[in-house]
C-alpha positions as a printed NumPy array, in Angstrom:
array([[119.125, 114.776,  97.968],
       [116.177, 116.801,  99.07 ],
       [117.931, 119.663, 100.63 ],
       [119.957, 118.255, 103.515],
       [117.687, 114.78 , 103.319],
       [118.867, 111.759, 101.815],
       [115.973, 110.096, 100.507],
       [115.769, 105.9  , 100.022],
       [113.001, 104.068,  98.38 ],
       [112.138, 100.373,  99.199],
       [110.65 ,  98.898,  96.115],
       [108.624,  95.698,  96.908],
       [108.827,  93.12 ,  93.803],
       [108.73 ,  89.589,  95.371],
       [104.8  ,  89.088,  95.115],
       [102.936,  86.898,  92.518],
       [100.342,  87.799,  90.043],
       [ 97.588,  85.872,  91.926],
       [ 94.75 ,  88.078,  91.   ],
       [ 95.809,  88.016,  87.386],
       [ 95.862,  84.244,  87.204],
       [ 99.646,  84.345,  85.812],
       [102.509,  81.713,  87.276],
       [104.904,  84.524,  86.945],
       [105.964,  87.25 ,  88.975],
       [103.622,  90.231,  87.935],
       [106.375,  92.556,  88.214],
       [108.027,  90.753,  85.182],
       [105.048,  90.788,  82.853],
       [105.926,  93.253,  80.013],
       [104.325,  96.498,  79.111],
       [105.421,  97.897,  75.579],
       [108.312,  95.232,  75.445],
       [109.349,  96.239,  79.041],
       [108.841,  94.558,  82.249],
       [106.411,  96.47 ,  84.954],
       [109.226,  96.568,  87.401],
       [111.584,  98.262,  84.898],
       [108.915, 101.065,  84.294],
       [108.488, 101.141,  87.994],
       [112.008, 101.505,  88.824],
       [112.364, 104.098,  86.137],
       [110.17 , 106.491,  87.731],
       [112.156, 106.834,  90.81 ],
       [115.372, 106.86 ,  88.702],
       [114.473, 109.847,  87.007],
       [113.346, 111.797,  90.351],
       [116.209, 114.145,  91.243],
       [115.413, 113.692,  94.881],
       [115.802, 110.026,  95.272],
       [119.022, 109.11 ,  96.452],
       [118.998, 105.417,  96.441],
       [116.642, 102.275,  95.468],
       [116.674,  99.13 ,  97.277],
       [115.017,  96.461,  95.448],
       [113.065,  93.514,  97.46 ],
       [113.018,  90.387,  95.275],
       [111.72 ,  86.659,  95.912],
       [115.067,  84.765,  96.59 ],
       [115.132,  82.645,  93.557],
       [114.532,  85.771,  91.251],
       [117.321,  87.912,  92.92 ],
       [120.146,  87.29 ,  90.092],
       [117.476,  87.142,  87.084],
       [116.423,  90.664,  88.672],
       [119.995,  92.002,  88.647],
       [120.794,  90.734,  85.325],
       [117.635,  91.427,  83.205],
       [116.085,  94.614,  85.05 ],
       [118.799,  96.322,  86.854],
       [121.936,  95.85 ,  84.736],
       [120.056,  95.597,  81.316],
       [118.259,  98.893,  81.646],
       [121.094, 100.706,  83.358],
       [119.62 , 101.778,  86.777],
       [122.389, 103.399,  88.43 ],
       [120.455, 104.186,  92.014],
       [119.724, 100.627,  92.582],
       [122.329,  99.856,  95.336],
       [121.134,  96.594,  96.558],
       [118.895,  93.772,  95.806],
       [117.578,  91.756,  98.967],
       [115.475,  88.674,  99.173],
       [112.094,  89.066, 100.25 ],
       [109.933,  87.351, 103.297],
       [107.137,  85.157, 103.56 ],
       [104.634,  88.152, 103.633],
       [105.152,  91.564, 102.078],
       [105.93 ,  93.123, 105.677],
       [108.567,  90.573, 106.078],
       [110.217,  91.847, 102.55 ],
       [109.758,  95.648, 103.481],
       [111.593,  94.921, 106.843],
       [114.572,  93.229, 104.78 ],
       [114.395,  96.379, 102.762],
       [114.758,  98.701, 105.516],
       [117.392,  96.776, 107.204],
       [119.574,  97.13 , 103.916],
       [119.149, 101.18 , 103.568],
       [121.998, 103.566, 103.787],
       [123.13 , 104.129, 107.218],
       [122.515, 108.061, 106.715],
       [118.851, 107.57 , 105.359],
       [116.423, 110.069, 106.594],
       [113.491, 109.706, 104.756],
       [112.184, 106.35 , 103.176],
       [109.621, 105.814, 100.724],
       [108.034, 102.172, 100.25 ],
       [106.405, 101.152,  96.954],
       [104.795,  98.412,  95.213],
       [106.827,  97.1  ,  92.318],
       [103.495,  96.423,  90.19 ],
       [102.633, 100.164,  90.25 ],
       [104.428, 101.208,  87.503],
       [102.606, 104.361,  86.555],
       [103.115, 106.542,  89.602],
       [103.982, 110.223,  88.768],
       [107.188, 111.655,  89.32 ],
       [105.084, 114.575,  90.887],
       [103.44 , 112.196,  93.648],
       [107.045, 111.134,  94.482],
       [108.185, 114.319,  95.138],
       [104.719, 115.534,  96.942],
       [105.341, 112.326,  99.467],
       [108.799, 113.524, 100.241],
       [107.628, 117.063, 101.051],
       [104.789, 115.436, 102.848],
       [107.388, 113.702, 105.06 ],
       [109.203, 117.035, 105.712],
       [105.622, 118.731, 106.735],
       [103.769, 115.87 , 108.445],
       [106.214, 112.86 , 109.353],
       [104.434, 110.488, 107.746],
       [102.174, 110.529, 104.334],
       [100.4  , 108.164, 102.055],
       [ 99.496, 108.765,  98.399],
       [ 96.011, 107.977,  97.648],
       [ 92.746, 108.685,  95.769],
       [ 89.272, 109.249,  96.947],
       [ 87.051, 106.248,  96.094],
       [ 84.486, 106.348,  93.615],
       [ 82.694, 103.419,  94.522],
       [ 80.104, 103.085,  97.323],
       [ 81.379, 101.067, 100.134],
       [ 79.479,  98.702, 102.606],
       [ 80.604,  97.651, 105.945],
       [ 79.152,  94.071, 106.564],
       [ 78.646,  91.796, 109.692],
       [ 80.07 ,  88.15 , 110.251],
       [ 77.02 ,  86.971, 108.303],
       [ 77.864,  89.228, 105.134],
       [ 74.66 ,  91.499, 106.164],
       [ 75.253,  95.346, 105.531],
       [ 76.124,  96.73 , 108.944],
       [ 75.968, 100.482, 107.656],
       [ 77.327, 102.529, 104.624],
       [ 80.047, 105.054, 105.611],
       [ 80.321, 108.378, 103.768],
       [ 82.093, 108.114, 100.459],
       [ 83.61 , 111.548, 100.828],
       [ 85.698, 110.253, 103.888],
       [ 86.882, 107.128, 102.195],
       [ 90.365, 107.09 , 100.397],
       [ 92.053, 104.26 ,  98.674],
       [ 95.499, 104.123,  99.892],
       [ 98.034, 103.6  ,  97.223],
       [102.118, 103.822,  97.207],
       [104.639, 105.383,  97.713],
       [103.986, 105.52 , 101.714],
       [106.615, 107.963, 103.052],
       [108.049, 108.367, 106.343],
       [110.75 , 109.71 , 108.769],
       [112.938, 106.302, 108.777],
       [112.963, 106.353, 112.662],
       [108.871, 106.301, 112.486],
       [108.958, 103.53 , 110.083],
       [111.523, 101.38 , 111.998],
       [109.545, 102.284, 115.297],
       [106.576, 100.915, 113.567],
       [108.097,  97.509, 112.151],
       [109.702,  96.776, 115.583],
       [106.619,  97.432, 117.407],
       [104.895,  95.09 , 114.753],
       [107.727,  92.599, 115.258],
       [107.07 ,  92.44 , 119.228],
       [103.467,  92.336, 119.268],
       [102.892,  89.809, 116.188],
       [100.827,  92.361, 114.269],
       [100.73 ,  91.959, 110.44 ],
       [ 99.515,  95.251, 108.901],
       [ 97.813,  96.101, 105.631],
       [100.377,  98.407, 104.644],
       [103.332, 100.124, 105.943],
       [101.352, 103.37 , 107.304],
       [ 98.954, 101.136, 109.49 ],
       [102.007, 100.177, 111.182],
       [102.853, 103.761, 111.779],
       [ 99.195, 104.543, 112.795],
       [ 99.736, 101.832, 115.516],
       [102.615, 103.699, 117.331],
       [100.22 , 106.959, 117.404],
       [101.522, 108.796, 114.65 ],
       [ 99.001, 110.633, 112.571],
       [ 99.318, 109.889, 108.675],
       [ 98.709, 112.525, 105.964],
       [ 96.866, 111.444, 102.907],
       [ 98.079, 113.259,  99.69 ],
       [ 96.193, 113.239,  96.467],
       [ 97.627, 110.738,  93.827],
       [ 96.5  , 109.465,  90.647],
       [ 93.812, 106.906,  89.28 ],
       [ 96.361, 105.918,  87.016],
       [ 98.652, 104.677,  89.824],
       [ 96.95 , 101.092,  90.359],
       [ 98.47 ,  97.541,  90.026],
       [ 97.299,  94.752,  87.591],
       [ 93.611,  95.795,  86.935],
       [ 94.655,  98.692,  84.856],
       [ 97.634,  97.038,  83.594],
       [ 95.228,  94.707,  81.956],
       [ 93.791,  97.96 ,  80.082],
       [ 95.078,  98.242,  76.662],
       [ 94.434, 102.317,  76.952],
       [ 97.539, 102.283,  78.997],
       [ 99.592, 100.539,  76.249],
       [100.981, 103.234,  73.175],
       [102.033, 100.034,  71.196],
       [ 98.918,  98.847,  69.934],
       [100.418,  95.564,  68.72 ],
       [101.161,  94.632,  72.498],
       [ 97.927,  94.029,  74.415],
       [ 98.215,  92.856,  78.098],
       [ 96.044,  89.805,  79.273],
       [ 95.239,  88.066,  82.389],
       [ 97.584,  85.207,  81.241],
       [100.371,  87.135,  79.735],
       [101.069,  89.507,  76.819],
       [ 99.039,  89.217,  73.567],
       [101.432,  89.961,  70.545],
       [ 99.221,  90.021,  67.38 ],
       [ 97.405,  86.767,  68.182],
       [100.105,  84.837,  70.213],
       [100.205,  84.516,  73.948],
       [103.775,  84.797,  75.431]])
């Protein structure tokens, strides 16, 4: 409980590791002998301001997630595991419907971002109280090109105005619900949760996060692994010469 506010987090864990080329759910790939999803949930479990966690899983993986992640690692704040939908947006909406009736603030987070800092989670909660809606992110380091339909560069935007959105994305629950209801009525698929809140006219505050808080591309880097006998690969986990 953050002051008088009940804080919930929806962890979206229904995606496959398409970019990593793996046939298993990327959240179940192990880092240091513990699944990515378990690392992710651990961050929110340890944050004293988080009151409940809703995990959204693929329907056929709900029981596996319950037994091999939630029960195995003893997560007490996970109150429900709900099935995902066709799109990530559908999955998060299922999570919204499962929230505690007393939820004031809701955070949405990707299960494949296990390196989120507790400080970022707390900053996101404060950001909601101060601004209503906020996104954890970082300034882009690469030059970005805007192209036309023929792949010809149209212009190069100023890099100092460009940020890469991460998660958690944080909102007053009423704002997020309104954004999702509008999207459902108008058939809009947003690129992230904050884009739906943008469309109802509410400003989004960007809050500085960490370059460590990225999904599978950095999971591949062995610099994140303390146990050097365990090195992640694009096909699984490499244990002393054996792909598992």
